[in-house]
C-alpha positions as CSV (number, residue, x, y, z in Angstrom):
1,M,40.2,133.2,121.2
2,N,43.6,133.6,119.5
3,I,44.8,131.8,116.3
4,L,47.2,129.7,118.1
5,T,44.2,128.6,120.4
6,K,42.3,127.7,117.4
7,R,44.8,125.8,116.0
8,I,45.5,123.6,118.9
9,I,41.9,122.9,119.2
10,K,41.6,121.9,115.3
11,F,44.4,119.8,115.6
12,G,43.3,118.0,119.0
13,I,39.9,117.2,117.4
14,F,41.7,115.9,114.1
15,A,44.1,113.8,116.5
16,L,41.0,112.5,118.3
17,L,39.2,111.4,115.2
18,L,42.3,110.1,113.5
19,F,43.0,107.7,116.4
20,S,39.5,106.7,117.3
21,P,39.1,102.9,117.5
22,E,36.2,103.3,115.6
23,L,38.1,104.0,112.3
24,F,39.8,100.6,112.7
25,A,36.7,98.6,113.0
26,H,35.3,96.6,110.2
27,G,31.5,97.4,110.9
28,E,31.1,94.7,113.5
29,R,28.9,97.2,115.4
30,A,27.1,98.6,112.4
31,L,24.1,96.1,112.5
32,E,20.9,96.4,114.4
33,P,21.8,94.7,118.0
34,F,18.8,92.3,117.3
35,I,20.5,91.0,114.0
36,R,24.0,90.6,115.9
37,M,22.4,88.9,118.9
38,R,20.1,86.4,117.1
39,T,21.6,85.3,113.9
40,I,25.2,83.8,114.0
41,Q,26.5,83.4,117.7
42,W,30.4,83.2,117.5
43,Y,32.0,81.4,120.5
44,D,35.4,79.3,121.0
45,I,37.2,81.8,118.8
46,Q,40.9,81.4,118.8
47,W,43.9,82.8,117.0
48,S,46.7,80.5,116.8
49,K,49.2,83.2,117.2
50,N,49.3,87.1,117.3
51,T,52.5,87.4,115.3
52,V,53.1,86.0,111.7
53,D,56.1,86.2,109.3
54,V,55.5,86.6,105.6
55,N,54.8,83.1,104.3
56,Q,54.2,81.7,107.7
57,E,50.6,80.2,108.4
58,I,48.2,81.3,111.2
59,V,45.1,79.5,112.1
60,L,41.9,81.0,113.0
61,S,39.5,78.5,114.4
62,G,36.5,78.4,116.5
63,R,32.6,77.7,116.4
64,F,29.1,79.4,115.7
65,H,25.7,78.5,116.7
66,V,22.7,79.4,114.3
67,A,20.1,80.9,116.5
68,E,17.0,79.0,116.8
69,D,15.1,82.5,117.2
70,W,16.1,83.7,113.8
71,P,14.4,87.2,113.4
72,N,11.5,87.3,111.3
73,A,12.6,90.5,109.5
74,V,15.8,88.6,108.5
75,V,16.2,86.2,105.2
76,K,16.5,82.6,106.5
77,P,20.2,81.5,106.2
78,D,19.9,79.3,103.1
79,S,23.1,80.8,101.3
80,A,25.9,81.5,103.8
81,F,29.8,81.8,103.1
82,L,32.4,81.8,105.7
83,N,34.8,84.6,105.1
84,L,37.4,86.5,106.7
85,A,37.3,90.6,107.6
86,I,40.6,91.8,106.9
87,P,41.6,95.4,105.3
88,T,42.5,93.9,101.8
89,P,44.1,90.7,101.4
90,V,46.9,91.5,103.8
91,L,46.9,87.3,104.5
92,V,46.0,84.8,102.0
93,R,43.6,82.2,103.0
94,T,44.8,79.0,102.0
95,A,42.4,76.6,103.4
96,T,38.8,76.7,104.8
97,Y,37.1,73.9,106.9
98,I,33.8,73.6,108.4
99,N,33.2,70.5,110.7
100,G,36.2,69.0,109.2
101,A,35.4,69.1,105.6
102,I,37.0,71.4,103.2
103,V,34.6,74.2,102.0
104,N,35.1,76.3,99.1
105,N,31.4,77.4,98.3
106,S,28.5,78.9,100.1
107,M,26.3,76.7,102.1
108,A,23.0,76.4,103.9
109,L,22.9,76.8,107.8
110,K,20.4,75.1,109.7
111,L,18.6,77.0,112.6
112,G,19.7,75.8,115.8
113,G,23.0,74.1,114.5
114,D,26.3,74.5,115.7
115,Y,29.3,74.4,113.4
116,D,33.0,74.0,113.9
117,F,35.3,76.1,111.6
118,K,39.1,76.9,110.6
119,L,40.5,79.3,108.6
120,V,44.3,78.5,107.5
121,L,45.9,82.0,106.7
122,K,49.4,82.9,105.6
123,G,51.1,86.1,105.9
124,R,51.3,88.6,102.9
125,V,51.7,92.3,103.6
126,P,53.8,93.1,106.8
127,G,51.8,95.4,109.0
128,R,49.4,95.2,112.3
129,Y,45.6,94.1,111.2
130,H,42.5,93.6,112.8
131,I,41.4,89.9,111.7
132,H,37.6,88.6,112.3
133,P,36.1,85.6,111.2
134,M,32.8,86.8,109.3
135,M,29.6,85.0,107.6
136,N,28.3,86.4,104.4
137,L,24.5,86.0,104.4
138,R,22.6,86.5,101.2
139,D,20.3,89.5,101.4
140,I,21.4,90.2,104.8
141,G,25.0,91.2,104.6
142,V,27.8,90.3,107.0
143,I,27.8,89.1,110.7
144,V,31.3,89.8,111.9
145,G,32.7,88.2,114.8
146,P,35.4,89.0,117.4
147,G,38.7,90.5,116.1
148,M,42.1,90.5,117.4
149,W,45.2,92.6,116.6
150,I,47.7,90.5,114.2
151,D,51.4,91.8,113.5
152,V,52.6,90.7,110.0
153,Q,56.5,90.8,110.0
154,G,58.9,90.8,107.2
155,A,59.3,91.8,103.8
156,A,56.4,92.0,101.3
157,A,58.6,91.1,98.4
158,D,59.5,87.9,100.1
159,F,55.9,86.4,99.6
160,K,55.3,83.2,97.6
161,N,52.0,81.7,96.9
162,P,53.0,78.3,95.0
163,V,50.2,76.1,93.7
164,T,50.4,72.9,91.4
165,T,48.1,73.3,88.6
166,L,45.9,70.0,87.0
167,A,48.7,69.8,84.5
168,G,51.3,69.4,87.1
169,E,52.9,72.8,86.7
170,T,53.8,74.8,89.8
171,V,53.1,78.2,89.5
172,D,53.3,81.4,92.1
173,L,49.7,82.8,92.3
174,E,51.2,86.0,93.5
175,T,52.6,87.0,90.0
176,Y,50.9,84.2,87.6
177,G,49.3,85.7,84.6
178,T,50.3,89.3,85.5
179,A,51.8,89.9,82.3
180,N,48.9,88.3,80.3
181,G,46.3,90.6,82.3
182,I,48.4,94.1,81.6
183,M,48.6,92.9,78.0
184,W,44.8,92.8,77.8
185,H,44.3,96.0,79.5
186,L,46.6,97.7,76.8
187,V,44.8,96.1,74.2
188,W,41.4,97.2,75.4
189,L,42.6,100.6,76.1
190,A,44.1,100.9,72.8
191,I,40.7,99.8,71.1
192,A,38.9,102.4,73.3
193,A,41.4,105.1,72.6
194,I,41.1,104.4,68.6
195,W,37.2,104.6,68.8
196,L,37.4,107.9,71.0
197,L,39.7,109.6,68.7
198,W,37.8,108.5,65.8
199,W,34.9,110.8,67.0
200,I,36.5,113.7,68.4
201,R,38.9,114.3,65.6
202,R,36.0,116.5,64.1
203,P,34.1,119.4,65.8
204,L,31.9,117.8,68.5
205,F,29.3,119.8,70.7
206,I,28.5,123.4,69.2
207,P,28.8,122.5,65.4
208,R,26.8,119.5,65.8
209,H,24.4,121.2,67.8
210,K,23.6,123.4,65.2
211,Q,23.5,120.8,62.6
212,T,20.8,119.2,64.4
213,L,18.6,122.3,65.0
214,A,19.1,122.8,61.3
215,G,17.3,119.2,60.9
216,D,20.3,117.9,59.1
217,E,20.7,115.4,62.1
218,D,21.2,112.3,59.5
219,A,24.4,114.0,58.2
220,L,26.1,113.4,61.4
221,I,26.8,109.8,60.9
222,T,28.7,109.4,57.6
223,S,28.7,106.1,55.5
224,L,32.4,105.7,56.7
225,D,31.5,105.9,60.3
226,R,29.1,103.1,59.9
227,K,31.7,101.2,58.1
228,V,34.3,101.7,60.8
229,G,31.8,101.0,63.3
230,G,30.8,97.6,61.6
231,F,34.5,96.9,61.1
232,G,35.3,97.3,64.9
233,I,32.2,95.1,65.8
234,I,33.3,92.5,63.8
235,G,37.0,92.9,64.4
236,T,36.3,92.9,68.4
237,L,34.2,89.7,68.1
238,M,37.1,88.0,65.9
239,L,39.8,88.9,68.7
240,I,37.5,87.6,71.6
241,T,36.9,84.3,69.4
242,A,40.3,83.7,68.6
243,S,41.7,84.6,72.3
244,F,39.1,82.2,73.7
245,V,40.5,79.3,71.1
246,Q,43.7,80.0,71.9
247,A,43.3,79.9,75.6
248,D,41.3,76.5,75.4
249,Q,44.0,75.1,73.4
250,K,46.9,76.5,75.8
251,Y,45.0,75.4,78.7
252,P,42.6,72.1,77.9
253,E,42.1,71.0,81.6
254,S,40.3,73.8,83.6
255,I,37.7,73.8,86.1
256,P,35.0,76.6,85.7
257,L,34.1,79.1,88.7
258,Q,31.5,77.1,90.9
259,T,28.0,78.1,92.0
260,G,26.8,75.2,93.8
261,R,26.1,75.1,97.6
262,T,27.8,72.7,99.9
263,E,25.6,70.9,102.2
264,I,26.9,70.0,105.8
265,E,25.3,68.5,108.7
266,P,25.4,70.7,112.3
267,L,27.6,69.0,114.8
268,P,25.7,66.6,117.5
269,M,25.2,68.5,120.5
270,K,23.9,67.4,123.9
271,H,21.2,69.6,125.5
272,D,21.2,68.2,128.8
273,V,20.6,72.0,130.3
274,V,17.4,73.5,129.4
275,V,16.6,77.0,130.1
276,K,13.3,79.2,130.0
277,T,13.7,82.6,130.2
278,K,10.9,84.5,132.3
279,R,11.8,88.1,132.2
280,A,14.6,90.0,130.6
281,T,15.1,93.7,131.6
282,Y,17.8,96.3,130.6
283,R,18.7,98.6,133.5
284,V,19.7,101.6,131.4
285,V,21.7,103.7,134.0
286,Q,23.4,100.7,135.6
287,R,24.3,99.1,132.0
288,S,23.1,96.0,133.0
289,L,21.1,93.1,131.5
290,Q,18.9,91.5,134.3
291,L,17.5,87.9,133.4
292,T,15.3,85.6,135.6
293,M,15.2,82.2,134.2
294,E,14.2,78.5,135.0
295,V,16.9,76.2,134.4
296,T,16.6,72.4,134.4
297,N,19.4,70.2,134.9
298,K,19.1,66.8,132.9
299,S,22.5,65.7,133.1
300,D,23.9,63.3,135.9
301,K,26.2,66.0,137.4
302,P,25.7,69.0,139.2
303,V,26.4,72.5,137.0
304,E,26.9,76.3,137.5
305,L,26.4,79.1,135.2
306,G,29.8,80.2,134.3
307,E,29.2,82.6,131.1
308,L,27.1,84.6,129.1
309,N,27.9,85.4,125.5
310,S,25.9,87.8,123.3
311,A,26.9,89.4,120.0
312,T,30.6,88.2,120.9
313,L,30.5,90.1,124.3
314,R,31.1,87.7,127.1
315,F,30.3,88.1,130.8
316,F,32.2,85.7,133.1
317,N,31.0,84.4,136.4
318,P,34.2,85.1,138.8
319,T,33.5,82.2,141.0
320,L,34.1,79.6,138.2
321,Q,37.3,81.4,137.3
322,R,37.1,80.5,133.8
323,F,38.1,83.8,132.2
324,D,39.6,83.8,128.8
325,S,42.6,86.2,129.1
326,N,43.3,85.7,125.3
327,Y,40.2,87.0,123.9
328,P,39.8,90.6,123.0
329,K,40.0,92.7,125.9
330,E,37.1,95.1,124.9
331,L,34.9,92.0,124.6
332,A,35.3,90.1,127.6
333,V,34.2,91.3,131.2
334,E,36.0,89.3,133.9
335,K,33.5,89.8,136.9
336,G,30.7,90.9,135.0
337,L,28.3,88.0,135.6
338,D,26.5,88.0,138.9
339,V,24.4,84.9,139.5
340,Q,22.0,84.4,142.3
341,P,21.9,81.8,143.7
342,N,25.5,81.2,142.9
343,S,25.5,77.6,143.8
344,P,25.3,74.3,141.6
345,I,22.0,73.1,140.1
346,A,21.7,69.4,141.4
347,P,20.8,66.6,138.8
348,G,17.0,66.4,137.7
349,T,16.1,69.6,139.3
350,T,14.9,72.9,138.2
351,T,16.3,75.9,139.8
352,T,14.9,79.8,139.4
353,L,18.1,81.7,138.5
354,T,18.4,85.6,138.6
355,I,21.4,86.9,136.5
356,N,22.9,90.2,136.1
357,A,25.3,90.8,132.8
358,T,27.0,94.4,133.9
359,D,29.1,96.5,132.2
360,V,29.7,99.7,129.8
361,A,30.6,97.3,127.0
362,W,26.8,97.0,126.4
363,H,26.9,100.8,125.5
364,N,30.5,100.7,123.8
365,Q,29.3,97.9,121.5
366,K,26.1,99.5,120.7
367,L,24.0,96.7,122.1
368,A,22.1,98.4,124.6
369,S,20.0,100.1,121.8
370,I,18.0,96.7,121.6
371,T,15.3,98.4,123.7
372,K,15.0,101.0,120.6
373,D,14.9,98.4,118.0
374,T,11.5,97.5,116.1
375,D,12.3,93.9,117.2
376,S,13.6,94.4,120.9
377,N,14.1,90.4,121.4
378,F,17.8,89.7,122.4
379,G,19.8,86.4,122.0
380,A,22.6,84.8,124.0
381,M,24.4,81.6,124.5
382,L,24.8,80.4,128.1
383,F,27.5,78.2,129.2
384,F,27.4,75.7,132.0
385,Y,30.0,73.5,133.6
386,D,29.9,70.6,136.1
387,N,32.9,69.7,138.6
388,A,34.6,67.9,136.0
389,G,35.0,70.8,133.6
390,E,32.3,69.5,131.0
391,R,30.4,72.3,129.5
392,Y,26.7,72.5,128.5
393,L,25.5,74.9,125.9
394,A,22.0,76.8,126.1
395,S,20.6,79.4,123.5
396,I,18.2,81.7,125.0
397,T,16.1,84.8,123.8
398,A,13.3,86.7,125.1
399,P,12.0,90.3,124.9
400,V,13.8,93.1,126.6
401,I,12.0,95.4,128.8
402,P,14.1,98.7,129.2
403,D,14.3,100.1,133.2
404,F,15.2,103.6,133.3
405,G,15.0,104.0,136.9
406,T,18.2,104.8,139.3
407,N,17.4,102.1,141.9
């Protein structure tokens, strides 16, 4: 193999790694499948636009369901914070709403509850970015929702972020306090430099080591050193106290950082369709999840199964033609859900359905490894529809049995 061939191979490997989609992700596939499937279940996620100018707003909205079958190995969601997964603050979040209420703090989530959310964002830095909703859970980490590529256009220098303070003054948060921050950095750097220079002005390692070996370590720190250290401590405390008093006088009306939690009740939801999963099998070769379940229709209209949603991966029943073309393509399987019998379930009746959710996306999204987890229970949401278009939600869970056969 000549040198040119080796270089071509190296360049090809480098290019493959550089442009791999994994490098542009935000860790949404990093957590174990049972956590992604059975904690926060995202649905109805919408981006108001896919192109936004600097200073222009974009709205990320949707809903999430807190799974009833919360894993035993995962801490309950007593402290959760709705966040945004983006590469640095390329967009600024101007408002957060959950169930219509403004939320700035963490909140406790109720198992089995459904919540509506809206994030209002404003373009800040031009570029192309993958934007996800994200839930921070204490002692767990983050549960990342589906992501969409958003283009921010314009010039970063044009960005403005004006707010009105409690005193009625309008300031631009993009530049407000910058000079003061730089000044204090320089002050502390100067103090640190003076303290460092005081000690390195004399011989350091070898002479002091010899002095220590000779048993004369008490002479290493002189009375002048102690006086300088004492004056340094007193001066630093006086500087901190004086700056605190000055800031308190300059800004008499202020609000400290908040540590409380917001209590929000889940949305009122109807549960007119009840599903009991009898068996769940993941067929490894076919990349297919097969479910056998009993479905009871308690509504007054016939219903049909239109979609299975698990860990943001959506499988659609092509018969109902409810495919969401605006959803990220790598997470939507238009004809991936086969339902048998594929007919309406009459009101007040119970029917046994066998469904197959089939696509290589199970593997690509690293969900196929659910059969290798210490907790192999899967979780998903089912969406049923009546002939008037009304939707009925059902959350399901069951242990998954792997099938390695080829038939």
